[in-house]
Backbone as JSON, one array per atom type, in Angstrom:
{
  "sequence": "MHYRGNMDAMALAHSKLTAQGQISVPANVRRKLGIGPGSVLEWDEDGEKVVVRRAGRYSSEDVHRSLFPTPPKRRTPAEMKEGVRRYIKRRRASG",
  "N": [[-11.62, 22.34, 74.22], [-10.57, 24.78, 71.92], [-8.0, 25.68, 69.61], [-7.12, 29.03, 69.06], [-5.31, 30.53, 67.66], [-3.12, 31.91, 65.08], [-3.54, 30.25, 62.17], [-2.78, 30.29, 59.48], [-0.78, 29.25, 57.67], [1.47, 26.48, 57.38], [4.69, 26.33, 58.9], [7.71, 26.7, 57.07], [10.15, 25.93, 58.07], [11.98, 25.67, 61.19], [13.99, 27.6, 63.46], [16.39, 28.0, 66.06], [17.16, 30.52, 68.35], [20.32, 31.61, 69.45], [22.13, 32.42, 72.5], [23.78, 34.46, 71.77], [22.36, 35.76, 69.85], [22.24, 34.57, 67.36], [21.17, 32.59, 64.54], [20.55, 29.43, 62.95], [20.25, 28.68, 59.55], [17.96, 26.57, 58.21], [18.66, 23.66, 56.15], [16.84, 23.11, 54.0], [15.73, 25.63, 53.61], [18.0, 27.11, 52.94], [18.6, 25.9, 50.48], [16.28, 26.6, 49.05], [16.51, 29.4, 48.96], [18.88, 29.59, 47.64], [21.4, 29.97, 48.84], [24.63, 30.09, 50.5], [27.66, 29.62, 52.45], [28.77, 32.79, 53.5], [26.82, 34.2, 52.16], [24.56, 36.96, 52.01], [21.79, 37.91, 53.91], [18.65, 39.53, 53.81], [16.45, 41.39, 55.79], [13.11, 42.3, 56.11], [10.17, 44.29, 56.71], [6.75, 43.39, 56.42], [3.91, 44.41, 56.83], [2.5, 42.79, 59.49], [4.37, 40.82, 59.4], [7.73, 39.51, 59.11], [10.0, 39.43, 56.54], [12.42, 37.37, 55.09], [15.05, 37.37, 52.82], [17.36, 36.54, 50.18], [19.89, 38.88, 49.83], [19.99, 41.44, 47.35], [18.46, 40.26, 45.37], [16.86, 41.24, 43.09], [14.83, 41.72, 40.34], [15.0, 43.22, 37.05], [12.49, 44.09, 36.55], [11.43, 44.44, 39.15], [12.98, 46.62, 40.02], [12.22, 48.56, 38.13], [9.46, 48.8, 38.75], [9.67, 49.93, 41.32], [10.76, 52.41, 40.73], [8.96, 53.49, 38.92], [5.97, 53.53, 39.82], [3.36, 53.63, 38.71], [2.19, 52.33, 35.7], [3.34, 53.49, 32.49], [1.4, 55.35, 30.07], [0.22, 53.62, 27.25], [1.66, 54.01, 24.04], [1.32, 54.7, 20.57], [3.28, 53.73, 17.68], [3.39, 55.95, 15.96], [2.82, 58.07, 17.71], [5.05, 57.91, 19.39], [7.12, 58.48, 17.56], [6.44, 61.12, 16.9], [6.82, 62.31, 19.4], [9.61, 62.02, 19.71], [10.42, 63.61, 17.55], [9.52, 66.16, 18.44], [11.11, 66.43, 20.73], [13.72, 66.5, 19.64], [13.51, 68.82, 18.13], [13.15, 70.74, 20.18], [15.64, 70.47, 21.48], [17.41, 71.35, 19.51], [16.58, 73.98, 19.27], [17.28, 75.08, 21.72], [20.02, 74.94, 21.73]],
  "CA": [[-11.0, 23.65, 74.03], [-10.07, 24.92, 70.56], [-6.9, 26.61, 69.38], [-7.62, 30.23, 68.4], [-4.16, 31.28, 67.15], [-3.01, 32.12, 63.64], [-3.3, 28.97, 61.49], [-2.79, 30.56, 58.05], [0.06, 28.34, 56.9], [2.47, 25.74, 58.14], [6.03, 26.89, 58.79], [8.64, 26.01, 56.17], [11.19, 25.36, 58.93], [12.15, 26.35, 62.47], [15.35, 27.84, 63.91], [16.48, 28.37, 67.48], [18.03, 31.66, 68.58], [21.34, 31.37, 70.47], [22.3, 33.51, 73.47], [24.48, 35.55, 71.07], [21.46, 36.33, 68.85], [22.46, 33.94, 66.06], [20.29, 31.49, 64.17], [20.99, 28.59, 61.84], [19.25, 28.62, 58.48], [17.81, 25.15, 57.87], [19.15, 23.27, 54.83], [15.82, 23.27, 52.95], [15.58, 27.07, 53.36], [19.2, 27.51, 52.2], [18.43, 25.46, 49.1], [15.21, 27.39, 48.44], [17.04, 30.75, 48.73], [20.11, 29.52, 46.85], [22.47, 30.63, 49.6], [25.67, 29.27, 51.1], [28.53, 30.4, 53.34], [29.09, 34.15, 53.04], [25.65, 34.86, 51.57], [23.96, 38.01, 52.84], [20.33, 37.86, 53.97], [18.0, 40.83, 54.01], [15.25, 41.28, 56.62], [12.22, 43.4, 55.77], [8.83, 44.24, 57.29], [5.61, 43.31, 55.51], [2.78, 44.44, 57.77], [2.78, 42.1, 60.76], [5.34, 39.76, 59.13], [9.1, 39.84, 58.75], [10.37, 38.64, 55.38], [13.86, 37.18, 54.93], [15.37, 36.96, 51.45], [18.75, 36.73, 49.82], [20.11, 40.28, 49.45], [20.33, 41.7, 45.96], [17.67, 39.45, 44.45], [15.83, 42.07, 42.48], [14.83, 41.65, 38.88], [14.87, 44.54, 36.44], [11.08, 44.47, 36.71], [11.28, 44.97, 40.52], [13.59, 47.96, 40.05], [11.36, 49.44, 37.33], [8.24, 49.08, 39.52], [9.95, 50.84, 42.43], [11.01, 53.74, 40.17], [7.77, 53.94, 38.2], [4.88, 52.74, 40.41], [2.21, 53.52, 37.81], [2.69, 52.07, 34.34], [3.13, 54.59, 31.55], [0.33, 55.18, 29.09], [0.67, 53.0, 26.01], [1.76, 54.93, 22.91], [1.43, 54.09, 19.24], [4.55, 54.1, 17.05], [3.28, 57.32, 15.42], [2.94, 58.99, 18.85], [6.45, 57.91, 19.83], [7.9, 59.2, 16.54], [6.14, 62.55, 17.08], [7.49, 62.73, 20.63], [11.04, 62.14, 19.41], [10.56, 64.78, 16.69], [9.38, 67.36, 19.29], [12.29, 66.48, 21.6], [14.87, 66.94, 18.84], [13.25, 70.22, 17.78], [13.46, 71.53, 21.4], [17.08, 70.43, 21.71], [18.07, 72.21, 18.52], [16.2, 75.38, 19.53], [17.96, 75.59, 22.93], [21.46, 74.79, 21.57]],
  "C": [[-10.36, 23.68, 72.65], [-8.94, 25.94, 70.51], [-7.42, 27.81, 68.6], [-6.48, 31.1, 67.85], [-4.21, 31.43, 65.65], [-2.64, 30.8, 62.97], [-3.3, 29.16, 59.97], [-2.0, 29.55, 57.24], [1.02, 27.63, 57.83], [3.82, 26.37, 57.89], [6.88, 26.05, 57.84], [9.71, 25.29, 56.99], [11.22, 26.15, 60.23], [13.64, 26.51, 62.76], [15.3, 28.25, 65.36], [17.51, 29.48, 67.63], [19.02, 31.33, 69.68], [21.4, 32.57, 71.42], [23.0, 34.71, 72.83], [23.62, 36.18, 69.99], [21.63, 35.74, 67.47], [21.42, 32.85, 65.82], [20.97, 30.66, 63.08], [19.87, 28.58, 60.82], [19.14, 27.16, 58.06], [18.18, 24.87, 56.41], [18.1, 23.47, 53.74], [15.57, 24.74, 52.63], [16.79, 27.58, 52.58], [19.09, 27.11, 50.73], [17.39, 26.32, 48.38], [15.7, 28.8, 48.08], [18.28, 30.75, 47.85], [21.28, 30.19, 47.54], [23.45, 29.6, 50.16], [26.51, 30.14, 52.01], [28.88, 31.75, 52.72], [27.93, 34.88, 52.39], [25.09, 35.89, 52.56], [22.44, 37.89, 52.75], [19.81, 39.24, 54.31], [16.7, 40.59, 54.77], [14.39, 42.5, 56.36], [10.87, 43.2, 56.44], [7.79, 44.18, 56.18], [4.37, 43.24, 56.38], [3.18, 43.83, 59.09], [3.86, 41.03, 60.6], [6.72, 40.34, 58.9], [9.5, 38.88, 57.64], [11.89, 38.57, 55.31], [14.1, 36.72, 53.5], [16.87, 37.17, 51.22], [18.9, 38.16, 49.33], [20.47, 40.37, 47.98], [19.56, 40.87, 44.96], [16.53, 40.26, 43.88], [15.94, 41.94, 40.98], [14.75, 43.07, 38.33], [13.43, 45.03, 36.55], [10.81, 45.03, 38.11], [11.81, 46.4, 40.61], [12.7, 48.95, 39.3], [10.09, 49.8, 38.1], [8.49, 50.04, 40.68], [10.21, 52.26, 41.94], [9.77, 54.35, 39.53], [6.56, 53.14, 38.68], [3.64, 52.62, 39.53], [2.72, 53.3, 36.4], [2.42, 53.23, 33.41], [1.98, 54.28, 30.59], [0.91, 54.57, 27.81], [0.64, 54.01, 24.87], [1.85, 54.13, 21.61], [2.8, 54.46, 18.67], [4.53, 55.53, 16.5], [3.43, 58.34, 16.55], [4.38, 59.06, 19.35], [7.33, 58.69, 18.85], [7.68, 60.71, 16.67], [6.81, 63.09, 18.34], [8.98, 62.92, 20.44], [11.29, 63.38, 18.56], [10.5, 66.07, 17.51], [10.6, 67.53, 20.19], [13.5, 67.02, 20.84], [14.72, 68.42, 18.47], [13.57, 71.13, 18.98], [14.95, 71.59, 21.66], [17.82, 71.36, 20.76], [17.77, 73.69, 18.78], [16.95, 75.94, 20.73], [19.48, 75.57, 22.78], [22.1, 75.79, 20.76]]
}
């Protein structure tokens, strides 16, 4: 008889849930996440998985991607200078 379950990857660690709904975060996971007493963990869905990470660990690149999902079109310095010129002209005309 063969095992037919999900064998994608080995678990990093295991925790046991208490009757009060609490878990202990194993030491190797705490080190990997850089967390200690008082740290806040964030739980998120990723398809069929639940992802746990240290709260507030977003780089400026993560924030930028969430605000601007498609990258802007590349502009030449001349195009940027012209855009600034048009912007200033509009500002002066409306003021």
